[in-house]
N, C-alpha and C positions, 0 to 999 in steps of 0.2 A: 503494500499499500504506499501511496505518496504521503510524505510528511503532513502536507496540507490537510489531507484527509484524516490523519491520526489526530491532528490537532483539533479539528472540527468535531469529530467523535468525543474527544475528551471534554470539549466545552459543552456539548449536549449532554453528556453524563452528568457533569458537575452541576450544570443548570438544573437538570432534573432532580437531582438530590436536594438542592437548595428549594427547590419549588414544593417538593413532596413534604418538606420539613415545616413548611409556613402555610398552614391552612387556616389560621384564625382570622376572625373579622377585622377589618380596619376602616377607619373613615378617612375617605379620600376627598380632600377639598380643593376646588379649583374655582377661584373667584368668589362668585355667589352660590355656587352649587356644593352640595355636601352629599357624598354617595357612601354608603355602607357596603363593602364588598370583600370578598375573600381575598386575603393576600396572595393566595394561589393564583387567582385569575389576574390580578394587578401586576404581579411579578411576570407572568406568562406574557402579558402584552407588553411589558417594558423589554423583556428579553427579544421578542420578536421585533419590536420596534428598533432596538439597536442592531439587530441583524440586518434589518432592511435599510437602515441608514447606512450601515457599512458598505452594503452590497452597491447601493446607488453611488455612494462616494467613490467606490473602487471603479465602478463602470464609467463614471464621468472622468476620472483621472486618466484612465486608459484611453478614452476617447480623445481628450484633449492633447495627450502625448502623441497619438497617432495623426492628429491633424497639424500639430506643429511641425512635423517632419516633412510636409507637403508644400509645395510652391508651384506656381505656374511659371514657365520660361517665357521668352520672348515670342515664340510661336504659338503660345496658348496652350501648351501640352502640359498637363499636371505631371510633376515628377516628385519622387520621394527623395529627400537630402539624406546622403550617407552620414550616419553619425561617427563612422569610424575615422573620418578624414580630419 
């Protein structure tokens, strides 16, 4: 298995352990709203939100790097700049 896959599996296992140990009710307050919710549900949403933000950030960073290496020459042809030069 790839190291990245192993790290993701370890994070999922650790997150699951933390989630299963925190099942009591908590009061979640946002501005004028007050919601009583299980901390299991709240932590699950927060973990998923963190993974989604990380995924989106990685995709946007990868996209911007690939676009920064492209340019249009005098003939209007799009070329990729060689980073090794």
